[in-house]
C-alpha angles and dihedrals in degrees: 000000000000127000093340121149087266102048143018122217107239127186130213104260103164140022122182137160132214141168096057086318092294092124128046124200119209120192121197122189137175119248092267090060090217096118136029146189119216121203124186118201133176115241088245091057091043090059090057099039128073114238108204132193091246142012135191111242132190107246093235090062092059120096121211118252107225100180113086094210092051091046091053092046092050091048092050093047093046089053091048092050092047090051096048106033141047111238094247095042114122114243 
């Protein structure tokens, strides 16, 4: 399912850790970079969960990206991930 009325294909555009690396933040965005979904996972959960290059997200779960620089960065990274990875590939 990609870019159907029900879901939007989003690519992993950012991964960061904080809190002595006990929490990891994953950001997925569509190719336009204009919206994003942020997921925060503990490192313990991250070891048990597959992190894939892309995921299909319901549009209502996506948050607008207001900052132009961030939007451009997300769009560039989404394009790079789409060019170098299969959607269900673990990253």
